[in-house]
C-alpha positions, -999 to +999 in steps of 0.1 A: +503+363-092+496+384-124+519+414-110+547+384-100+544+372-134+542+409-149+576+415-131+588+382-143+580+392-178+596+427-178+627+414-163+625+386-190+619+408-220+652+431-204+673+401-204+661+386-242+666+417-255+709+416-249+708+379-253+682+368-287+699+367-325+688+392-346+655+371-357+642+369-333+643+405-312+608+417-319+594+389-299+618+406-270+610+440-279+572+438-282+540+453-271+520+426-284+536+399-270+531+418-234+500+420-236+489+382-243+501+384-205+471+404-195+451+385-222+460+351-207+456+365-166+420+377-173+412+340-190+421+324-162+402+348-138+372+323-132+349+357-131+336+384-147+342+402-164+342+421-137+373+444-114+390+414-110+402+403-146+409+444-149+426+441-118+442+409-134+449+426-164+466+461-151+487+435-127+507+420-151+512+451-172+523+475-142+544+450-133+557+440-167+573+478-171+584+476-131+604+444-138+618+455-173+627+489-161+636+474-120+659+452-140+674+481-161+681+503-133+694+474-104+714+450-130+723+468-160+737+506-168+702+521-158+673+532-167+677+567-176+648+596-174+612+585-160+595+598-191+601+564-205+589+543-179+559+566-169+547+563-202+550+529-205+530+528-168+500+546-185+498+525-211+498+496-194+472+510-171+446+513-202+459+480-218+459+455-190+426+460-176+413+464-220+432+428-226+425+414-194+388+416-206+394+398-234+407+371-226+378+367-201+351+375-227+372+342-245+350+317-225+315+340-230+289+320-238+276+359-259+293+351-291+300+388-301+320+386-271+340+361-283+345+375-316+356+409-299+380+383-280+393+370-309+396+401-328+416+430-301+444+396-298+449+393-334+448+431-342+474+442-316+494+417-338+480+434-370+488+469-356+529+457-344+531+446-385+518+472-393+538+496-373+569+475-382+560+475-421+551+508-422+572+533-399+602+509-391+608+492-427+614+453-412+598+437-432+610+402-424+592+409-383+563+429-402+550+395-422+557+374-393+536+394-365+508+395-394+507+360-400+500+354-361+476+378-361+460+360-388+464+326-371+452+337-339+414+337-343+420+308-361+434+292-338+416+304-306+379+302-320+360+280-311+338+276-344+340+283-378+314+316-376+338+326-346+368+323-364+356+342-400+339+368-376+368+367-355+391+376-385+372+399-401+375+417-367+417+415-365+417+441-397+398+478-386+407+468-347+447+470-362+441+502-384+423+520-354+453+510-331+478+522-350+467+554-357+456+557-317+494+545-312+511+571-332+490+594-318+502+595-287+541+577-294+541+613-315+527+631-282+544+619-258+581+627-279+583+583-272+583+581-312 
């Protein structure tokens, strides 16, 4: 199911990039939106975190890459060189298990896992918000993404303490992720 959901997500993302108005384009071209699928997949797996949450998260992300580039290849003008899909597949194999585990941790009894879960899901939106603000100079998009990042721990936290600690976890995780992403994007030539 996770792989099928990922395939659908990838194809729909490609379609929406061609039809959404400019003000909503960032949601159709967002890694943060994609990893929500892995997070939800991990949350829905009734075990773990263990290999099943890793696999469910990875399946959503690999499926999304295959769905996106498959749609581009067969329904549009082609996907071009294999470099970009290969890099995004590598990202999928890292991000999928990470966000699948974070989704499973949202259900955890241990508060530190719940807080980490909130920090990870909020942090990815904050990272993308910083990216839009500082590198792309898309101010409105960046502000919206940062607002989502701030709201997620508040909406998903179970207790007031979870919400506060989750909020505190978002921002350092986002900055670390933004630095890592910048390094990877520069090294792979997708910058």
